[in-house]
N, C-alpha and C positions, 0 to 999 in steps of 0.2 A: 683294316680301314686306315690305321695310322700311316702305313706305308703308301697307301693310295693318295692320301692328302699331301704327303711329302712330294710324290711325283707330280701332282697337280700344281703344287707351289713351284716346282722346277719348270713346269710348262709355262706358267705365268712369267717367270723370270726369262725364259727363252723368248717369249713373245716381246717382252720389253727390250731384250738385246737385239732382236731382229730389227726393231725400229732404229737402232743405233748404227746399223749397217749403212754403207755408202756405195753410190755408183761412181766408178772411176772410169774416165775416158780411156779407150784403147786406141793405139795408133799402129799403123803398119807402113812399110816403105813401098812406094809405087813410083817408078821412074825417077828414083833418087830423091823423092820428096816424102815427107812424113804426112800421112793422110789419116784423119780420124775415122774410125769405124762407125758404121751407122748405129751400132749398139754399144753400150757401156758394159763394163764388168762389175758385178755385184761383189763387194768385199764385206764379209761379215766379221764381227768382233771375235776375238779368241774365245771368250766365254760362250758365245752363241754356238760356235763350232764344238766346243767341249760338251755343252748340253745336248746338242742335236745329234752328234755323231758317236760320242764315246759311250761304251757300255760300262765303263768304270766312272762312276760319279755323274753320269748323264741320265738321260731318259730312256734311251734305246736299250732293249733287253731286260728291263725291269718289269717282269710279268706279274702285275698285281691286280689286273682287271679281269674279271670272269665274265665271259659272254653268257647272257641269260638264255640263249638259244641252244648253243652246242656245249656249253659248260667248260670250254677251253680257256686256260689262262693266257692272256696276251698282254703285250706292252702297249703303251699309249699310241704308238704309230700304227698298230694293227687294229685299232678301234675305228668304228665309224663314229667318231667323237661328236659330230654335230648333232647326232640323234641320241646321245647318251645322257642319262640323268644320273650324275655322279652322287647325288644325295641319297639314292636308294641302293641297296646292296645288289639288286637284280636289274639295275638300270643301264647296263652296258651291252652293246651289240658289236661283235667283231665285224670287220669289213668283209670277210668271206661269207658270213651268214647274211649280211645285208645284200651282197651281190646275188646270192642264191634266191633270196626273197624277191628281189626286183626282177630277176630273170631278164627277159628281152626288153623290159621297160628301161633298163639301165643303159 
């Protein structure tokens, strides 16, 4: 349970870091002139990338959540987290079980 709370704290930090990310305009050359693309590029903070992507010191790969349906241990990104109740031991559902339960409705 202590490890789960640590991961959830890292998730909150990741969400805060996501808000610090910025949209940067992208340009390309057309007929000798620089033209701005119709879409900008999202640049995340180094800490966000560390939390989101890294298995060392990040969130990915830390399998501390147990699915109450299949019993499999999964990391935060394999949870159907919007429907999980983290305050209960059996309150998590993995995304695979959620997809199976939803079937064609998904």
